[in-house]
The first five atom37 places (N, CA, C, CB, O) and aatype in JSON, in Angstrom:
{
  "aatype": [12, 1, 1, 0, 0, 19, 15, 9, 0, 15, 2, 9, 0, 6, 7, 15, 0, 1, 2, 15, 11, 11, 6, 13, 9, 5, 18, 10, 18, 9, 0, 0, 7, 15, 0, 15, 6, 10, 6, 16, 5, 10, 6, 9, 15, 11, 6, 19, 2, 10, 16, 6, 14, 11, 9, 10, 15, 5, 19, 16, 7, 15, 10, 6, 6, 19, 9, 1, 12, 10, 8, 7, 10, 9, 1, 13, 10, 11, 11, 11, 11],
  "atom_mask": [
    [1, 1, 1, 1, 1],
    [1, 1, 1, 1, 1],
    [1, 1, 1, 1, 1],
    [1, 1, 1, 1, 1],
    [1, 1, 1, 1, 1],
    [1, 1, 1, 1, 1],
    [1, 1, 1, 1, 1],
    [1, 1, 1, 1, 1],
    [1, 1, 1, 1, 1],
    [1, 1, 1, 1, 1],
    [1, 1, 1, 1, 1],
    [1, 1, 1, 1, 1],
    [1, 1, 1, 1, 1],
    [1, 1, 1, 1, 1],
    [1, 1, 1, 0, 1],
    [1, 1, 1, 1, 1],
    [1, 1, 1, 1, 1],
    [1, 1, 1, 1, 1],
    [1, 1, 1, 1, 1],
    [1, 1, 1, 1, 1],
    [1, 1, 1, 1, 1],
    [1, 1, 1, 1, 1],
    [1, 1, 1, 1, 1],
    [1, 1, 1, 1, 1],
    [1, 1, 1, 1, 1],
    [1, 1, 1, 1, 1],
    [1, 1, 1, 1, 1],
    [1, 1, 1, 1, 1],
    [1, 1, 1, 1, 1],
    [1, 1, 1, 1, 1],
    [1, 1, 1, 1, 1],
    [1, 1, 1, 1, 1],
    [1, 1, 1, 0, 1],
    [1, 1, 1, 1, 1],
    [1, 1, 1, 1, 1],
    [1, 1, 1, 1, 1],
    [1, 1, 1, 1, 1],
    [1, 1, 1, 1, 1],
    [1, 1, 1, 1, 1],
    [1, 1, 1, 1, 1],
    [1, 1, 1, 1, 1],
    [1, 1, 1, 1, 1],
    [1, 1, 1, 1, 1],
    [1, 1, 1, 1, 1],
    [1, 1, 1, 1, 1],
    [1, 1, 1, 1, 1],
    [1, 1, 1, 1, 1],
    [1, 1, 1, 1, 1],
    [1, 1, 1, 1, 1],
    [1, 1, 1, 1, 1],
    [1, 1, 1, 1, 1],
    [1, 1, 1, 1, 1],
    [1, 1, 1, 1, 1],
    [1, 1, 1, 1, 1],
    [1, 1, 1, 1, 1],
    [1, 1, 1, 1, 1],
    [1, 1, 1, 1, 1],
    [1, 1, 1, 1, 1],
    [1, 1, 1, 1, 1],
    [1, 1, 1, 1, 1],
    [1, 1, 1, 0, 1],
    [1, 1, 1, 1, 1],
    [1, 1, 1, 1, 1],
    [1, 1, 1, 1, 1],
    [1, 1, 1, 1, 1],
    [1, 1, 1, 1, 1],
    [1, 1, 1, 1, 1],
    [1, 1, 1, 1, 1],
    [1, 1, 1, 1, 1],
    [1, 1, 1, 1, 1],
    [1, 1, 1, 1, 1],
    [1, 1, 1, 0, 1],
    [1, 1, 1, 1, 1],
    [1, 1, 1, 1, 1],
    [1, 1, 1, 1, 1],
    [1, 1, 1, 1, 1],
    [1, 1, 1, 1, 1],
    [1, 1, 1, 1, 1],
    [1, 1, 1, 1, 1],
    [1, 1, 1, 1, 1],
    [1, 1, 1, 1, 1]
  ],
  "atom_positions": [
    [[59.28, 101.25, 152.22], [59.12, 99.8, 151.47], [58.3, 98.8, 150.56], [59.14, 99.23, 152.15], [58.48, 98.3, 149.45]],
    [[57.28, 98.73, 151.57], [56.2, 97.5, 150.88], [55.52, 98.13, 149.67], [54.83, 96.94, 152.03], [55.2, 97.53, 148.65]],
    [[55.43, 98.72, 149.79], [54.73, 99.89, 148.98], [55.49, 99.73, 147.63], [54.91, 101.56, 149.71], [54.94, 99.09, 146.73]],
    [[56.63, 100.23, 147.45], [57.32, 100.35, 146.9], [57.45, 98.59, 146.44], [58.23, 101.22, 147.55], [57.14, 98.52, 145.25]],
    [[57.67, 97.71, 146.78], [57.7, 96.5, 147.02], [57.01, 95.83, 145.81], [57.13, 96.26, 148.31], [57.49, 95.31, 144.8]],
    [[55.1, 96.08, 146.43], [54.56, 95.84, 146.0], [53.61, 96.54, 144.54], [54.37, 95.55, 146.9], [52.93, 96.16, 143.59]],
    [[54.06, 97.57, 145.06], [54.03, 98.63, 143.19], [54.96, 97.91, 142.55], [54.69, 100.64, 143.04], [55.18, 98.81, 141.74]],
    [[55.83, 96.91, 142.15], [56.46, 96.84, 140.89], [55.28, 95.46, 140.2], [58.45, 96.42, 141.12], [54.85, 95.1, 139.1]],
    [[55.17, 95.08, 141.54], [54.47, 92.9, 140.76], [53.21, 93.55, 140.16], [53.7, 90.98, 142.51], [52.86, 93.17, 139.05]],
    [[51.95, 95.22, 141.3], [50.84, 95.67, 140.5], [51.16, 96.08, 138.72], [50.31, 97.01, 141.37], [50.79, 95.72, 137.6]],
    [[51.91, 96.86, 139.21], [52.24, 97.51, 137.74], [52.15, 96.1, 136.51], [54.14, 98.32, 137.81], [51.15, 95.85, 135.83]],
    [[53.35, 95.38, 136.49], [53.76, 94.23, 135.54], [52.22, 93.34, 135.57], [55.35, 93.22, 136.23], [51.8, 93.01, 134.46]],
    [[51.39, 92.95, 136.74], [49.92, 92.41, 136.42], [49.33, 93.37, 135.57], [48.96, 92.2, 137.71], [48.97, 93.08, 134.43]],
    [[49.18, 94.92, 136.27], [48.5, 96.22, 135.2], [48.35, 96.01, 133.81], [49.37, 97.52, 135.16], [47.39, 95.71, 133.11]],
    [[50.05, 96.35, 133.48], [50.2, 96.58, 132.26], [50.38, 95.31, 130.78], [0.0, 0.0, 0.0], [50.62, 95.43, 129.58]],
    [[49.95, 93.47, 132.25], [49.98, 92.39, 131.46], [48.68, 92.51, 130.89], [50.28, 91.09, 132.12], [48.55, 91.93, 129.82]],
    [[47.48, 93.24, 131.41], [46.59, 92.79, 131.19], [45.95, 94.2, 130.28], [46.01, 92.16, 132.47], [44.75, 94.5, 130.35]],
    [[46.71, 94.82, 129.62], [46.41, 96.02, 128.96], [45.91, 95.8, 127.11], [47.87, 96.95, 129.2], [45.88, 94.59, 126.92]],
    [[45.67, 96.31, 126.23], [45.73, 95.95, 125.35], [46.48, 96.43, 124.23], [44.89, 95.83, 125.27], [46.01, 96.55, 123.1]],
    [[47.76, 96.74, 124.6], [48.64, 96.55, 123.8], [50.41, 96.59, 124.53], [48.24, 97.64, 122.73], [50.69, 96.97, 125.67]],
    [[50.97, 96.3, 123.93], [52.8, 96.19, 123.88], [52.94, 97.26, 123.91], [53.74, 95.58, 122.68], [53.94, 97.43, 124.6]],
    [[52.47, 98.45, 123.5], [53.02, 100.02, 123.56], [52.28, 99.72, 125.7], [51.76, 101.78, 121.86], [52.66, 100.49, 126.58]],
    [[51.89, 99.25, 125.83], [51.11, 99.99, 127.2], [51.63, 99.04, 128.23], [49.18, 100.04, 127.23], [52.05, 99.55, 129.27]],
    [[51.66, 97.66, 128.09], [52.69, 96.93, 128.64], [53.44, 97.25, 128.55], [52.92, 96.04, 128.49], [53.85, 97.13, 129.7]],
    [[54.5, 97.86, 127.82], [55.88, 98.23, 128.61], [55.88, 99.25, 128.9], [57.08, 98.13, 128.07], [57.07, 99.52, 129.05]],
    [[54.89, 100.73, 129.28], [55.1, 101.8, 129.49], [54.63, 101.04, 131.27], [54.27, 103.1, 128.44], [55.39, 101.26, 132.22]],
    [[53.58, 100.35, 131.44], [53.88, 99.68, 133.18], [54.8, 99.32, 133.36], [53.26, 98.59, 133.77], [55.26, 99.68, 134.45]],
    [[55.89, 98.22, 132.29], [57.13, 97.82, 132.5], [58.09, 99.01, 133.43], [57.67, 97.51, 131.03], [58.97, 98.99, 134.3]],
    [[57.45, 99.84, 132.77], [59.02, 100.97, 132.76], [58.8, 101.7, 134.48], [58.91, 102.79, 131.02], [59.58, 101.75, 135.43]],
    [[57.85, 102.03, 134.35], [56.86, 101.86, 136.0], [57.49, 101.29, 136.8], [55.49, 101.0, 136.11], [58.21, 101.88, 137.61]],
    [[57.33, 99.68, 136.75], [57.49, 98.71, 137.38], [59.12, 98.99, 137.97], [57.14, 97.48, 136.48], [59.53, 99.05, 139.13]],
    [[59.68, 99.1, 136.97], [61.55, 99.24, 136.98], [61.64, 100.57, 138.15], [62.47, 99.87, 134.9], [62.33, 100.62, 139.17]],
    [[60.55, 101.75, 137.51], [60.66, 102.56, 138.7], [60.63, 102.62, 139.78], [0.0, 0.0, 0.0], [61.56, 103.21, 140.33]],
    [[59.51, 102.04, 140.64], [59.56, 101.58, 141.92], [60.66, 100.81, 142.34], [58.53, 100.92, 142.15], [61.36, 101.0, 143.33]],
    [[60.76, 99.83, 141.39], [62.4, 98.96, 141.96], [63.59, 99.87, 142.37], [63.19, 97.96, 140.59], [64.31, 100.0, 143.36]],
    [[63.44, 100.44, 141.14], [63.67, 101.96, 141.68], [64.11, 102.41, 143.17], [62.38, 102.65, 141.5], [65.02, 102.2, 143.97]],
    [[63.32, 102.91, 143.09], [62.85, 103.64, 144.44], [62.81, 103.07, 145.62], [61.66, 104.08, 144.39], [62.96, 103.75, 146.63]],
    [[62.5, 101.08, 145.69], [63.1, 100.72, 146.9], [64.31, 99.8, 146.27], [62.01, 99.93, 148.0], [64.4, 98.65, 146.7]],
    [[65.14, 100.2, 145.37], [66.81, 100.02, 146.03], [67.63, 101.17, 146.65], [67.82, 99.59, 144.86], [68.58, 101.0, 147.42]],
    [[67.03, 102.71, 146.11], [67.0, 103.14, 147.03], [66.72, 103.74, 148.66], [67.06, 103.19, 146.61], [67.54, 104.25, 149.43]],
    [[65.52, 103.53, 148.83], [65.22, 103.05, 150.18], [66.31, 101.76, 150.77], [63.62, 102.52, 150.11], [66.99, 101.97, 151.77]],
    [[66.35, 100.84, 150.26], [67.55, 99.93, 150.68], [68.72, 101.0, 150.79], [67.91, 98.63, 149.5], [68.75, 101.31, 151.98]],
    [[69.71, 101.72, 150.09], [70.47, 102.03, 150.3], [70.89, 102.79, 151.8], [70.5, 102.4, 149.34], [71.89, 102.74, 152.51]],
    [[69.34, 103.65, 151.87], [69.03, 104.69, 152.8], [69.43, 103.65, 154.23], [67.19, 105.37, 152.6], [70.37, 103.72, 155.03]],
    [[68.61, 102.96, 154.15], [68.03, 101.57, 155.15], [69.6, 100.42, 156.04], [66.91, 100.18, 153.57], [69.74, 99.68, 157.02]],
    [[70.35, 100.91, 155.0], [72.26, 100.79, 154.87], [73.02, 101.82, 155.69], [72.92, 101.13, 153.15], [73.77, 101.38, 156.56]],
    [[72.9, 103.41, 155.49], [74.0, 103.64, 156.02], [73.25, 103.99, 157.09], [75.0, 104.5, 155.42], [74.07, 104.32, 157.95]],
    [[71.78, 104.15, 157.67], [70.86, 104.36, 158.64], [70.86, 103.47, 159.63], [69.72, 104.43, 158.17], [70.39, 103.57, 160.76]],
    [[71.57, 102.35, 158.98], [72.01, 100.85, 159.64], [70.07, 100.19, 160.01], [73.38, 101.2, 161.69], [70.12, 99.81, 161.18]],
    [[69.11, 100.03, 159.67], [68.36, 100.24, 159.6], [68.22, 98.09, 159.78], [68.07, 101.43, 158.5], [67.93, 97.37, 160.73]],
    [[68.62, 97.79, 158.19], [68.6, 96.39, 158.48], [70.15, 95.64, 158.61], [67.72, 95.74, 157.31], [71.25, 96.14, 158.38]],
    [[69.84, 94.34, 159.02], [71.01, 93.96, 159.39], [71.87, 93.3, 157.54], [70.64, 92.64, 160.86], [71.33, 92.78, 156.57]],
    [[73.03, 93.59, 157.74], [73.63, 93.78, 156.4], [73.47, 91.84, 155.68], [75.65, 94.55, 156.68], [73.46, 91.58, 154.48]],
    [[73.38, 90.91, 156.67], [73.63, 90.09, 155.55], [71.85, 89.86, 154.71], [74.49, 88.45, 156.25], [71.45, 89.63, 153.58]],
    [[71.24, 90.09, 156.07], [69.63, 90.13, 154.91], [69.69, 91.76, 154.28], [67.58, 89.89, 156.12], [68.77, 92.28, 154.92]],
    [[70.05, 92.45, 153.72], [70.21, 93.69, 153.12], [70.13, 92.68, 152.15], [71.4, 94.82, 153.34], [69.2, 92.07, 151.64]],
    [[71.75, 92.66, 151.99], [72.59, 91.76, 151.27], [71.2, 90.53, 150.37], [73.87, 90.89, 152.68], [71.04, 90.58, 149.15]],
    [[70.72, 89.94, 150.92], [69.53, 88.94, 149.81], [68.82, 89.41, 148.88], [68.4, 88.3, 150.42], [68.73, 89.21, 147.67]],
    [[67.96, 90.57, 150.21], [66.99, 91.76, 149.22], [67.98, 92.27, 147.92], [66.5, 93.48, 150.33], [67.8, 92.18, 146.71]],
    [[68.92, 92.74, 148.59], [69.57, 93.39, 147.52], [69.95, 92.66, 145.58], [70.93, 93.66, 148.39], [70.1, 93.04, 144.41]],
    [[69.92, 91.5, 146.4], [70.27, 90.53, 144.9], [69.32, 90.53, 144.59], [0.0, 0.0, 0.0], [69.18, 90.88, 143.41]],
    [[68.17, 90.2, 145.3], [67.26, 89.91, 145.01], [66.64, 90.87, 143.4], [66.64, 89.98, 146.33], [66.59, 90.71, 142.18]],
    [[66.27, 91.88, 144.48], [65.5, 93.25, 143.49], [67.23, 93.69, 142.51], [64.66, 95.24, 145.03], [67.14, 94.86, 142.14]],
    [[68.53, 93.09, 142.09], [68.98, 92.91, 140.97], [68.34, 92.79, 140.23], [69.59, 92.25, 140.83], [67.82, 93.64, 139.5]],
    [[68.15, 91.03, 140.27], [67.66, 90.54, 139.44], [66.43, 90.41, 138.81], [67.93, 89.91, 139.62], [66.0, 89.8, 137.84]],
    [[65.88, 91.35, 139.86], [63.86, 91.4, 139.62], [64.44, 92.91, 138.08], [62.22, 92.51, 142.11], [64.21, 92.88, 136.87]],
    [[65.22, 94.03, 138.95], [65.65, 94.83, 137.58], [65.95, 94.49, 136.38], [66.56, 95.41, 137.69], [65.51, 94.82, 135.28]],
    [[67.03, 93.54, 136.83], [67.92, 92.68, 135.47], [66.5, 92.2, 134.35], [69.02, 90.74, 136.25], [66.24, 92.55, 133.2]],
    [[65.87, 91.37, 135.21], [64.74, 90.41, 134.29], [63.47, 91.84, 133.74], [63.72, 88.77, 135.7], [63.18, 91.85, 132.55]],
    [[62.96, 92.71, 134.49], [62.11, 93.97, 133.86], [63.08, 94.21, 132.69], [61.88, 95.5, 134.97], [62.74, 93.73, 131.61]],
    [[64.03, 94.77, 132.75], [64.62, 95.35, 131.74], [64.71, 94.82, 129.96], [65.81, 95.41, 132.35], [64.6, 95.35, 128.86]],
    [[65.07, 93.03, 130.69], [65.72, 91.86, 129.66], [63.82, 91.88, 128.82], [0.0, 0.0, 0.0], [63.59, 92.3, 127.68]],
    [[63.01, 91.46, 129.56], [61.43, 91.83, 128.79], [61.13, 92.77, 127.91], [60.46, 92.22, 129.62], [60.74, 92.56, 126.76]],
    [[61.4, 94.35, 128.67], [61.56, 95.42, 128.21], [61.58, 95.58, 126.96], [62.4, 95.83, 128.63], [60.76, 96.03, 126.15]],
    [[63.53, 94.76, 126.79], [63.92, 94.79, 125.24], [63.44, 93.62, 124.19], [65.47, 94.77, 125.17], [63.52, 93.61, 122.96]],
    [[62.84, 92.52, 125.24], [62.32, 91.49, 124.28], [60.9, 92.09, 123.32], [61.87, 90.09, 125.29], [60.56, 92.02, 122.13]],
    [[60.34, 92.69, 124.59], [58.91, 94.05, 123.45], [58.76, 94.32, 122.64], [58.64, 95.25, 123.36], [57.92, 94.19, 121.74]],
    [[60.19, 95.1, 122.94], [60.23, 96.35, 121.8], [60.7, 95.6, 120.27], [61.62, 97.74, 122.33], [60.08, 95.84, 119.23]],
    [[62.04, 94.55, 120.33], [61.72, 93.91, 119.84], [61.01, 93.0, 119.07], [61.88, 93.98, 120.08], [61.5, 92.46, 118.08]],
    [[60.17, 92.85, 119.37], [58.69, 91.76, 119.5], [58.16, 92.55, 118.29], [57.43, 91.8, 121.24], [57.68, 93.64, 118.56]],
    [[58.18, 92.18, 116.99], [57.16, 92.4, 115.74], [55.58, 92.59, 116.23], [57.23, 90.97, 114.67], [54.69, 92.77, 115.4]]
  ]
}
């Protein structure tokens, strides 16, 4: 889970340092993929009772917000000329 969480931020940072908007968007998609991976891992941890429900709920809510922001940024960049 840590690896997936770090991968989200790392891909956003790497993409923002690229020379083109197209590359940045590609890295944002990779970050979104890492977020989906983390989302799956959180669901598994819920199913096997690895995490306290209150903490899981807070983390899941924050992750959903990150996913929404990523997709919003992708949409914005795609519309921007």
